[in-house]
ZADREN-418655 format. One line per field, with one value per residue: residue in one letter; x, y negated, z of N, C-alpha, C in turn; residue number from 1. Coordinates in nm, 2 decimals. Atoms other than C-alpha are relative to their C-alpha. Example, Ala and Ser with C-alpha at 12.3 -4.5 7.8 and 13.67 -1.06 7.14 Angstrom:
BEGIN
rest = c(A_S) .
n.xx = c(0.09_-0.09) .
n.yy = c(0.12_0.11) .
n.zz = c(0.00_0.00) .
ca.xx = c(1.23_1.37) .
ca.yy = c(0.45_0.11) .
ca.zz = c(0.78_0.71) .
c.xx = c(0.09_-0.08) .
c.yy = c(-0.12_-0.11) .
c.zz = c(0.00_0.08) .
nr = c(1_2) .
//
This chain:
BEGIN
rest = c(M_P_W_K_N_K_T_G_L_A_K_A_A_V_V_L_V_T_I_L_S_I_A_T_I_S_C_G_V_N_W_V_L_V_L_S_T_S_S_V_S_Q_N_W_V_G_Y_T_L_L_V_V_G_W_I_E_S_L_A_L_A_A_S_I_V_G_L_F_V_V_F_V_I_W_L_G_S_K_V_R_E_S_T_K_G_K_S_N_D) .
n.xx = c(-0.11_0.03_0.03_0.12_0.10_-0.06_-0.02_-0.09_-0.12_0.00_-0.04_-0.14_-0.07_0.01_-0.08_-0.14_-0.03_-0.01_-0.13_-0.10_0.00_-0.04_-0.14_-0.07_0.00_-0.08_-0.14_-0.06_-0.03_-0.11_-0.12_-0.04_-0.06_-0.13_-0.10_-0.03_-0.09_-0.14_-0.05_0.13_0.00_-0.07_0.09_0.12_0.10_-0.04_0.02_0.15_0.04_-0.04_0.08_0.13_-0.02_0.00_0.14_0.08_-0.05_0.06_0.14_0.01_-0.02_0.11_0.12_-0.01_0.01_0.15_0.07_-0.03_0.07_0.14_0.01_-0.01_0.13_0.11_-0.02_0.04_0.14_0.05_-0.03_0.09_0.14_0.01_-0.01_0.13_0.10_-0.02_0.02_0.14_0.06) .
n.yy = c(-0.06_0.02_-0.13_-0.05_-0.05_-0.06_-0.14_-0.06_0.07_0.14_0.00_-0.03_0.12_0.11_-0.04_0.02_0.14_0.06_-0.04_0.07_0.14_0.01_-0.04_0.11_0.11_-0.02_-0.02_0.14_0.05_-0.08_0.05_0.13_-0.03_-0.07_0.09_0.11_-0.06_-0.01_-0.14_-0.07_-0.13_-0.01_0.00_-0.08_0.07_-0.01_-0.14_-0.02_0.06_-0.08_-0.12_0.04_0.03_-0.13_-0.05_0.08_-0.03_-0.13_0.02_0.07_-0.09_-0.10_0.07_0.02_-0.13_-0.03_0.08_-0.05_-0.12_0.03_0.05_-0.11_-0.08_0.08_0.00_-0.13_-0.02_0.09_-0.07_-0.11_0.05_0.05_-0.11_-0.08_0.08_-0.01_-0.14_-0.02_0.07) .
n.zz = c(0.07_0.14_0.07_-0.07_0.10_0.11_0.00_0.10_0.05_-0.04_-0.14_-0.01_0.05_-0.09_-0.12_0.04_0.02_-0.14_-0.06_0.08_-0.04_-0.14_0.00_0.07_-0.09_-0.12_0.05_0.01_-0.14_-0.05_0.06_-0.06_-0.13_0.01_0.05_-0.10_-0.10_0.05_0.00_0.01_-0.05_-0.13_-0.12_0.02_0.08_0.14_0.04_0.01_0.13_0.12_0.01_0.04_0.14_0.08_0.00_0.09_0.13_0.04_0.02_0.13_0.11_0.00_0.05_0.14_0.06_-0.01_0.09_0.13_0.01_0.01_0.13_0.09_-0.01_0.06_0.15_0.05_0.00_0.11_0.13_0.01_0.03_0.13_0.09_-0.01_0.07_0.14_0.04_0.00_0.11) .
ca.xx = c(7.53_7.57_7.52_7.19_6.96_7.20_7.25_7.50_7.76_7.64_7.68_8.02_8.13_8.00_8.17_8.50_8.49_8.42_8.72_8.93_8.82_8.88_9.22_9.33_9.24_9.40_9.71_9.76_9.74_9.98_10.24_10.23_10.28_10.56_10.74_10.71_10.90_11.28_11.35_11.05_11.16_11.34_11.03_10.70_10.49_10.69_10.68_10.30_10.26_10.46_10.26_9.93_10.07_10.13_9.78_9.63_9.84_9.71_9.35_9.41_9.54_9.27_9.00_9.14_9.17_8.81_8.68_8.85_8.69_8.35_8.39_8.49_8.19_7.96_8.10_8.07_7.71_7.64_7.81_7.61_7.28_7.36_7.46_7.15_6.93_7.09_7.06_6.69_6.62) .
ca.yy = c(-10.51_-10.56_-10.18_-10.15_-10.11_-9.94_-9.58_-9.36_-9.53_-9.88_-9.81_-9.66_-9.97_-10.22_-10.03_-10.02_-10.38_-10.48_-10.28_-10.43_-10.78_-10.73_-10.56_-10.84_-11.11_-10.95_-10.85_-11.22_-11.31_-11.03_-11.15_-11.50_-11.35_-11.12_-11.40_-11.64_-11.40_-11.40_-11.04_-10.84_-10.49_-10.58_-10.62_-10.44_-10.72_-10.71_-10.33_-10.33_-10.58_-10.37_-10.06_-10.25_-10.39_-10.04_-9.93_-10.23_-10.16_-9.80_-9.93_-10.17_-9.89_-9.64_-9.90_-9.98_-9.61_-9.56_-9.84_-9.70_-9.36_-9.51_-9.70_-9.39_-9.19_-9.47_-9.50_-9.13_-9.13_-9.42_-9.23_-8.92_-9.12_-9.28_-8.95_-8.77_-9.05_-9.02_-8.64_-8.66_-8.89) .
ca.zz = c(11.00_10.62_10.55_10.75_10.45_10.22_10.13_9.94_9.73_9.82_10.19_10.14_9.93_10.19_10.48_10.29_10.19_10.56_10.68_10.40_10.50_10.87_10.81_10.57_10.82_11.12_10.91_10.83_11.20_11.28_11.03_11.18_11.53_11.42_11.23_11.53_11.76_11.74_11.84_11.72_11.80_12.13_12.35_12.40_12.24_11.92_11.91_11.97_11.68_11.45_11.53_11.49_11.16_11.03_11.13_10.96_10.65_10.64_10.68_10.39_10.17_10.27_10.20_9.86_9.77_9.90_9.70_9.39_9.45_9.51_9.18_8.99_9.13_9.04_8.69_8.64_8.74_8.50_8.22_8.30_8.30_7.97_7.80_7.94_7.80_7.46_7.45_7.52_7.22) .
c.xx = c(-0.03_-0.05_-0.13_-0.10_0.05_0.02_0.10_0.12_0.00_0.04_0.15_0.08_0.00_0.09_0.15_0.04_0.01_0.13_0.11_0.01_0.06_0.15_0.08_0.01_0.09_0.15_0.07_0.04_0.12_0.13_0.05_0.06_0.13_0.11_0.03_0.09_0.14_0.05_-0.12_0.01_0.07_-0.10_-0.13_-0.11_0.03_-0.02_-0.15_-0.05_0.04_-0.08_-0.14_0.01_0.00_-0.14_-0.09_0.04_-0.06_-0.15_-0.02_0.01_-0.11_-0.13_0.01_-0.02_-0.15_-0.08_0.02_-0.08_-0.15_-0.03_0.00_-0.13_-0.11_0.00_-0.04_-0.15_-0.07_0.02_-0.09_-0.14_-0.01_0.01_-0.13_-0.11_0.01_-0.03_-0.15_-0.07_0.00) .
c.yy = c(-0.01_0.13_0.06_0.06_0.06_0.15_0.04_-0.08_-0.15_-0.02_0.02_-0.13_-0.11_0.03_-0.02_-0.14_-0.07_0.04_-0.07_-0.14_-0.02_0.03_-0.11_-0.12_0.02_0.03_-0.13_-0.06_0.07_-0.04_-0.13_0.03_0.06_-0.10_-0.11_0.05_0.02_0.15_0.09_0.14_0.01_0.01_0.07_-0.07_0.01_0.14_0.03_-0.07_0.07_0.12_-0.04_-0.04_0.12_0.06_-0.08_0.02_0.13_-0.02_-0.08_0.10_0.10_-0.07_-0.03_0.13_0.04_-0.07_0.05_0.13_-0.02_-0.05_0.11_0.09_-0.07_-0.01_0.13_0.03_-0.09_0.07_0.12_-0.04_-0.04_0.12_0.09_-0.07_0.01_0.14_0.03_-0.07_0.08) .
c.zz = c(-0.15_-0.07_0.06_-0.10_-0.12_0.02_-0.10_-0.03_0.05_0.14_0.02_-0.05_0.10_0.12_-0.03_-0.02_0.14_0.06_-0.07_0.04_0.14_0.01_-0.06_0.09_0.12_-0.04_-0.01_0.13_0.06_-0.06_0.06_0.14_0.00_-0.04_0.11_0.11_-0.05_-0.01_0.01_0.06_0.14_0.12_-0.04_-0.09_-0.15_-0.05_-0.02_-0.13_-0.12_-0.02_-0.05_-0.15_-0.09_-0.01_-0.09_-0.15_-0.05_-0.02_-0.13_-0.12_-0.01_-0.06_-0.15_-0.08_0.00_-0.09_-0.15_-0.03_-0.01_-0.15_-0.11_0.00_-0.06_-0.15_-0.06_0.00_-0.10_-0.14_-0.02_-0.04_-0.14_-0.11_0.01_-0.07_-0.15_-0.05_-0.01_-0.12_-0.12) .
nr = c(1_2_3_4_5_6_7_8_9_10_11_12_13_14_15_16_17_18_19_20_21_22_23_24_25_26_27_28_29_30_31_32_33_34_35_36_37_38_39_40_41_42_43_44_45_46_47_48_49_50_51_52_53_54_55_56_57_58_59_60_61_62_63_64_65_66_67_68_69_70_71_72_73_74_75_76_77_78_79_80_81_82_83_84_85_86_87_88_89) .
//
């Protein structure tokens, strides 16, 4: 696994990018399948694909928000480190 030797924010970022990548790939396949069926909501296959599509969309959104939060936390820690170093001088 790509997050095996990582900890903290690095591990969170790698897990979120992995989820984002998988959800993006499967979402693309899902759209191809949905568009290839004529009556999407009429049968159980189409309904299942629509539900899975919404779940994948939520995973994409959660991963993007999670990556933004990780970036903000990382940026905040870098700012604190730089101001702490300047105050000691």
